[in-house]
N, CA, C and O atoms as a MOPAC input file, in Angstrom:
PM7 MOZYME 1SCF
protein

 N     13.43700 1    15.39000 1   -12.81000 1
 C     14.63300 1    14.64500 1   -13.05500 1
 C     15.44800 1    14.62000 1   -11.75900 1
 O     15.64100 1    15.65700 1   -11.12600 1
 N     15.91700 1    13.45200 1   -11.37300 1
 C     16.77200 1    13.34400 1   -10.19100 1
 C     18.17900 1    13.76000 1   -10.58500 1
 O     18.73500 1    13.25800 1   -11.56200 1
 N     18.74900 1    14.67900 1    -9.82100 1
 C     20.10200 1    15.14900 1   -10.12200 1
 C     21.13100 1    14.62200 1    -9.13200 1
 O     22.32000 1    14.55400 1    -9.44700 1
 N     20.67000 1    14.24100 1    -7.91000 1
 C     21.60600 1    13.79700 1    -6.88000 1
 C     20.96800 1    12.74200 1    -5.99400 1
 O     19.82200 1    12.88200 1    -5.56700 1
 N     21.71600 1    11.69100 1    -5.72400 1
 C     21.39500 1    10.73900 1    -4.66000 1
 C     22.70600 1    10.54500 1    -3.92200 1
 O     23.69000 1    10.08200 1    -4.49700 1
 N     22.71600 1    10.90800 1    -2.62200 1
 C     23.97500 1    10.85400 1    -1.88600 1
 C     23.71900 1    10.66700 1    -0.40300 1
 O     22.58900 1    10.79000 1     0.06900 1
 N     24.78500 1    10.36700 1     0.32300 1
 C     24.73100 1    10.30500 1     1.77000 1
 C     24.63700 1    11.72800 1     2.29500 1
 O     25.28300 1    12.63400 1     1.76800 1
 N     23.83100 1    11.92500 1     3.33300 1
 C     23.69900 1    13.25300 1     3.94200 1
 C     25.03200 1    13.69900 1     4.53800 1
 O     25.86400 1    12.86900 1     4.90300 1
 N     25.22800 1    15.00900 1     4.63400 1
 C     26.47400 1    15.56100 1     5.16400 1
 C     26.68600 1    15.22300 1     6.63500 1
 O     27.81500 1    14.93600 1     7.03500 1
 N     25.62700 1    15.24900 1     7.45500 1
 C     25.77100 1    15.14500 1     8.90900 1
 C     25.41300 1    13.79500 1     9.50900 1
 O     25.61400 1    13.59700 1    10.70800 1
 N     24.88900 1    12.85500 1     8.72200 1
 C     24.49200 1    11.55300 1     9.25300 1
 C     24.44600 1    10.54600 1     8.11500 1
 O     24.93400 1    10.82900 1     7.02100 1
 N     23.87100 1     9.38500 1     8.35400 1
 C     23.84200 1     8.33400 1     7.33800 1
 C     22.54100 1     8.28400 1     6.55100 1
 O     22.25000 1     7.27500 1     5.90900 1
 N     21.76400 1     9.33800 1     6.58800 1
 C     20.53700 1     9.39900 1     5.81000 1
 C     20.86500 1     9.57000 1     4.33400 1
 O     22.00900 1     9.84700 1     3.97200 1
 N     19.85600 1     9.40500 1     3.48600 1
 C     20.03300 1     9.54000 1     2.04500 1
 C     19.36200 1    10.82700 1     1.57100 1
 O     18.20700 1    11.09600 1     1.90200 1
 N     20.09600 1    11.61200 1     0.79800 1
 C     19.57700 1    12.86800 1     0.24700 1
 C     19.30200 1    12.67600 1    -1.24100 1
 O     20.12600 1    12.13900 1    -1.98100 1
 N     18.12400 1    13.12800 1    -1.65600 1
 C     17.72700 1    13.06500 1    -3.06300 1
 C     17.35300 1    14.47200 1    -3.50300 1
 O     16.50300 1    15.12000 1    -2.89300 1
 N     17.99200 1    14.93300 1    -4.56100 1
 C     17.68300 1    16.26200 1    -5.10100 1
 C     17.11700 1    16.06600 1    -6.50700 1
 O     17.65700 1    15.30300 1    -7.30800 1
 N     16.02200 1    16.76800 1    -6.78700 1
 C     15.42000 1    16.67600 1    -8.10500 1
 C     14.99000 1    18.04400 1    -8.59500 1
 O     14.83300 1    18.98000 1    -7.81100 1
 N     14.80200 1    18.14600 1    -9.89200 1
 C     14.39000 1    19.42000 1   -10.47200 1
 C     13.48800 1    19.18400 1   -11.66900 1
 O     13.47500 1    18.10400 1   -12.26100 1
 N     12.74600 1    20.20500 1   -12.00700 1
 C     11.88400 1    20.16600 1   -13.17900 1
 C     12.67700 1    20.67500 1   -14.37500 1
 O     13.16900 1    21.80400 1   -14.36900 1
 N     12.79700 1    19.84800 1   -15.38700 1
 C     13.54300 1    20.23100 1   -16.58800 1
 C     12.63000 1    20.59100 1   -17.75100 1
 O     13.11000 1    20.98900 1   -18.81300 1
 N     11.31100 1    20.45700 1   -17.56400 1
 C     10.37400 1    20.67000 1   -18.66900 1
 C      9.70700 1    22.03800 1   -18.64900 1
 O      9.12500 1    22.46500 1   -19.64700 1
 N      9.79100 1    22.72400 1   -17.51500 1
 C      9.10900 1    24.01000 1   -17.40000 1
 C      7.63200 1    23.86800 1   -17.09900 1
 O      6.87500 1    24.82800 1   -17.24600 1
 N      7.20400 1    22.66800 1   -16.67400 1
 C      5.79400 1    22.41100 1   -16.37100 1
 C      5.65900 1    21.83800 1   -14.96900 1
 O      6.52700 1    21.09200 1   -14.51500 1
 N      4.56700 1    22.18500 1   -14.27300 1
 C      4.26100 1    21.56700 1   -12.99100 1
 C      4.00300 1    20.07600 1   -13.21100 1
 O      3.48100 1    19.68100 1   -14.25400 1
 N      4.36900 1    19.25100 1   -12.22900 1
 C      4.10400 1    17.82800 1   -12.35900 1
 C      4.00200 1    17.18300 1   -10.97900 1
 O      4.50900 1    17.71000 1    -9.98800 1
 N      3.33800 1    16.04000 1   -10.93800 1
 C      3.26500 1    15.24100 1    -9.72100 1
 C      4.31900 1    14.14900 1    -9.83500 1
 O      4.42600 1    13.48500 1   -10.86700 1
 N      5.09900 1    13.96500 1    -8.76800 1
 C      6.24300 1    13.06200 1    -8.78400 1
 C      6.13600 1    12.08600 1    -7.62200 1
 O      5.73900 1    12.46100 1    -6.51800 1
 N      6.48800 1    10.84400 1    -7.87500 1
 C      6.60100 1     9.85100 1    -6.81300 1
 C      8.03700 1     9.35700 1    -6.77100 1
 O      8.58800 1     8.93300 1    -7.78700 1
 N      8.64500 1     9.41400 1    -5.57900 1
 C      9.98900 1     8.88600 1    -5.36900 1
 C      9.81900 1     7.61300 1    -4.55900 1
 O      9.24100 1     7.63100 1    -3.47200 1
 N     10.32300 1     6.50600 1    -5.09200 1
 C     10.19800 1     5.21800 1    -4.42800 1
 C     11.57500 1     4.73500 1    -3.99600 1
 O     12.52500 1     4.74400 1    -4.77900 1
 N     11.66800 1     4.31400 1    -2.74300 1
 C     12.91400 1     3.84500 1    -2.16100 1
 C     13.00100 1     2.32600 1    -2.24000 1
 O     11.98900 1     1.64500 1    -2.40300 1
 N     14.20800 1     1.80600 1    -2.12600 1
 C     14.43400 1     0.36500 1    -2.16400 1
 C     13.95500 1    -0.33200 1    -0.89300 1
 O     13.78800 1    -1.55200 1    -0.88300 1
 N     13.73400 1     0.42900 1     0.17400 1
 C     13.28900 1    -0.13600 1     1.44600 1
 C     12.36700 1     0.87100 1     2.13500 1
 O     12.27100 1     2.02100 1     1.70800 1
 N     11.70500 1     0.44700 1     3.17800 1
 C     10.77400 1     1.33100 1     3.87800 1
 C     11.48400 1     2.55600 1     4.45100 1
 O     12.62100 1     2.47100 1     4.91600 1
 N     10.80200 1     3.67900 1     4.41000 1
 C     11.32500 1     4.95200 1     4.90800 1
 C     10.68900 1     5.23600 1     6.26400 1
 O      9.46300 1     5.25500 1     6.38000 1
 N     11.51200 1     5.45800 1     7.29500 1
 C     10.97800 1     5.81100 1     8.61500 1
 C     10.39800 1     7.20700 1     8.60300 1
 O      9.34100 1     7.45800 1     9.18100 1
 N     11.10400 1     8.12700 1     7.93400 1
 C     10.66300 1     9.52100 1     7.85100 1
 C     11.27600 1    10.15600 1     6.61400 1
 O     12.39700 1     9.82600 1     6.22900 1
 N     10.54100 1    11.06100 1     5.99700 1
 C     11.04100 1    11.81900 1     4.85700 1
 C     10.95400 1    13.30200 1     5.20700 1
 O      9.94700 1    13.76300 1     5.74400 1
 N     12.00900 1    14.03600 1     4.90100 1
 C     12.07100 1    15.46700 1     5.18500 1
 C     12.33600 1    16.23600 1     3.90400 1
 O     13.11500 1    15.79600 1     3.05800 1
 N     11.69200 1    17.37800 1     3.76200 1
 C     12.02300 1    18.29700 1     2.67800 1
 C     12.96200 1    19.33600 1     3.29000 1
 O     12.61900 1    19.97500 1     4.28400 1
 N     14.13600 1    19.50300 1     2.70200 1
 C     15.14700 1    20.39900 1     3.25500 1
 C     15.49600 1    21.48100 1     2.25400 1
 O     15.01600 1    21.48200 1     1.12000 1
 N     16.34400 1    22.40700 1     2.69300 1
 C     16.88000 1    23.38000 1     1.73800 1
 C     18.10400 1    22.76200 1     1.05700 1
 O     18.44600 1    21.61200 1     1.33400 1
 N     18.75800 1    23.49900 1     0.18500 1
 C     19.90300 1    22.98100 1    -0.56400 1
 C     21.08200 1    22.60600 1     0.33700 1
 O     21.93100 1    21.80200 1    -0.04900 1
 N     21.13100 1    23.18500 1     1.53000 1
 C     22.20900 1    22.89300 1     2.47200 1
 C     21.83600 1    21.76500 1     3.43200 1
 O     22.54400 1    21.50400 1     4.40500 1
 N     20.71600 1    21.10200 1     3.14400 1
 C     20.21300 1    19.98700 1     3.94600 1
 C     19.86000 1    20.42100 1     5.36700 1
 O     20.07800 1    19.67600 1     6.32200 1
 N     19.31800 1    21.62000 1     5.49900 1
 C     18.92400 1    22.17600 1     6.79100 1
 C     17.41700 1    22.42600 1     6.79400 1
 O     16.75700 1    22.39200 1     5.75500 1
 N     16.89600 1    22.67900 1     7.99200 1
 C     15.48900 1    23.07600 1     8.16700 1
 C     14.51700 1    22.06200 1     7.59200 1
 O     13.58000 1    22.42300 1     6.88100 1
 N     14.74100 1    20.79200 1     7.90200 1
 C     13.89500 1    19.73300 1     7.38100 1
 C     12.46200 1    19.80900 1     7.88900 1
 O     12.22300 1    19.96400 1     9.08600 1
 N     11.51900 1    19.69900 1     6.97300 1
 C     10.09500 1    19.65600 1     7.30400 1
 C      9.57000 1    18.28800 1     6.89700 1
 O      9.83300 1    17.82000 1     5.78900 1
 N      8.83300 1    17.65200 1     7.78800 1
 C      8.32600 1    16.30700 1     7.52500 1
 C      7.39100 1    16.29400 1     6.32500 1
 O      6.51500 1    17.14700 1     6.17700 1
 N      7.60700 1    15.30100 1     5.47800 1
 C      6.77500 1    15.08100 1     4.29300 1
 C      6.06700 1    13.74900 1     4.49200 1
 O      6.67700 1    12.78600 1     4.95600 1
 N      4.80100 1    13.68800 1     4.15200 1
 C      4.04400 1    12.44400 1     4.29900 1
 C      4.66600 1    11.37300 1     3.40400 1
 O      4.82600 1    11.55900 1     2.19800 1
 N      5.00700 1    10.25800 1     4.02600 1
 C      5.54500 1     9.13000 1     3.26900 1
 C      4.63200 1     7.93100 1     3.44900 1
 O      3.96900 1     7.78100 1     4.47600 1
 N      4.61100 1     7.08900 1     2.44200 1
 C      3.80900 1     5.87000 1     2.48000 1
 C      4.73100 1     4.68500 1     2.28000 1
 O      5.13900 1     4.38100 1     1.15900 1
 N      5.05400 1     4.02300 1     3.36900 1
 C      5.90500 1     2.84500 1     3.38200 1
 C      7.27500 1     3.13700 1     2.77400 1
 O      8.20900 1     3.45900 1     3.51000 1
 N      7.42000 1     3.03500 1     1.46000 1
 C      8.72900 1     3.24700 1     0.84400 1
 C      8.72200 1     4.33600 1    -0.23600 1
 O      9.58000 1     4.34100 1    -1.11900 1
 N      7.74200 1     5.26800 1    -0.16300 1
 C      7.69300 1     6.30200 1    -1.20000 1
 C      7.08800 1     7.59900 1    -0.68400 1
 O      6.41400 1     7.63100 1     0.34600 1
 N      7.34800 1     8.66200 1    -1.42900 1
 C      6.68800 1     9.94300 1    -1.19100 1
 C      6.16000 1    10.43500 1    -2.53000 1
 O      6.75800 1    10.18300 1    -3.57600 1
 N      5.04500 1    11.13200 1    -2.48900 1
 C      4.47000 1    11.74100 1    -3.68700 1
 C      4.37300 1    13.23100 1    -3.42700 1
 O      3.94100 1    13.65200 1    -2.35400 1
 N      4.77200 1    14.02900 1    -4.40600 1
 C      4.78200 1    15.47300 1    -4.22300 1
 C      4.44700 1    16.18400 1    -5.51700 1
 O      4.50100 1    15.60400 1    -6.60100 1
 N      4.10400 1    17.43700 1    -5.38200 1
 C      3.86700 1    18.30700 1    -6.53000 1
 C      5.14200 1    19.10500 1    -6.75500 1
 O      5.60200 1    19.80600 1    -5.85300 1
 N      5.71000 1    19.00600 1    -7.93700 1
 C      6.93700 1    19.71900 1    -8.29300 1
 C      6.56100 1    20.85000 1    -9.24500 1
 O      6.08600 1    20.61100 1   -10.35500 1
 N      6.78000 1    22.07400 1    -8.79800 1
 C      6.44400 1    23.23000 1    -9.60600 1
 C      7.38300 1    23.41000 1   -10.78800 1
 O      8.47300 1    22.83800 1   -10.82100 1
 N      6.94900 1    24.21300 1   -11.76300 1
 C      7.78700 1    24.44100 1   -12.94200 1
 C      9.08900 1    25.13300 1   -12.53300 1
 O      9.08800 1    26.09900 1   -11.77000 1
 N     10.19600 1    24.61200 1   -13.06300 1
 C     11.55500 1    25.11000 1   -12.80000 1
 C     11.98100 1    24.96500 1   -11.34000 1
 O     12.94300 1    25.60700 1   -10.91800 1
 N     11.28200 1    24.13200 1   -10.56000 1
 C     11.60200 1    23.95700 1    -9.14200 1
 C     12.82100 1    23.05600 1    -8.96200 1
 O     13.09500 1    22.18000 1    -9.78300 1
 N     13.54100 1    23.29100 1    -7.87200 1
 C     14.61800 1    22.41400 1    -7.41200 1
 C     14.26500 1    22.05700 1    -5.97100 1
 O     14.11100 1    22.94800 1    -5.13600 1
 N     14.13400 1    20.75700 1    -5.67000 1
 C     13.72500 1    20.30700 1    -4.34500 1
 C     14.72600 1    19.30000 1    -3.80200 1
 O     15.31000 1    18.52000 1    -4.55400 1
 N     14.91900 1    19.32600 1    -2.47800 1
 C     15.83000 1    18.40300 1    -1.81200 1
 C     15.06600 1    17.66800 1    -0.72100 1
 O     14.33500 1    18.28100 1     0.05700 1
 N     15.24100 1    16.34600 1    -0.66800 1
 C     14.58000 1    15.50300 1     0.31900 1
 C     15.61200 1    14.63000 1     1.01100 1
 O     16.61300 1    14.22900 1     0.41700 1
 N     15.34600 1    14.34600 1     2.28100 1
 C     16.21100 1    13.47400 1     3.05800 1
 C     15.37400 1    12.30400 1     3.54500 1
 O     14.33300 1    12.49500 1     4.17400 1
 N     15.83200 1    11.08500 1     3.25200 1
 C     15.13500 1     9.87700 1     3.67600 1
 C     15.86100 1     9.30600 1     4.88500 1
 O     17.07500 1     9.10300 1     4.84500 1
 N     15.12400 1     9.04600 1     5.95700 1
 C     15.65500 1     8.42900 1     7.16100 1
 C     15.20900 1     6.98200 1     7.17400 1
 O     14.01900 1     6.69700 1     7.04600 1
 N     16.14700 1     6.07100 1     7.32800 1
 C     15.84900 1     4.63300 1     7.32200 1
 C     16.00100 1     4.04000 1     8.69500 1
 O     15.78900 1     2.84100 1     8.87600 1

């Protein structure tokens, strides 16, 4: 479930935070309205971004049970 879509604290990138509400592992695809130059997985403070493989305008990831994940999309 997506809990947050907002402007990043330090720049004009878009931050998306999601979490698992079912207690089960799942595969998730996040699709953007436009092509993504780069996608980063960050901590809750939007720091320590690690590049995530993106395909044109989306990313696909494995979301663990009870996980909370934060991603930053660079356009």
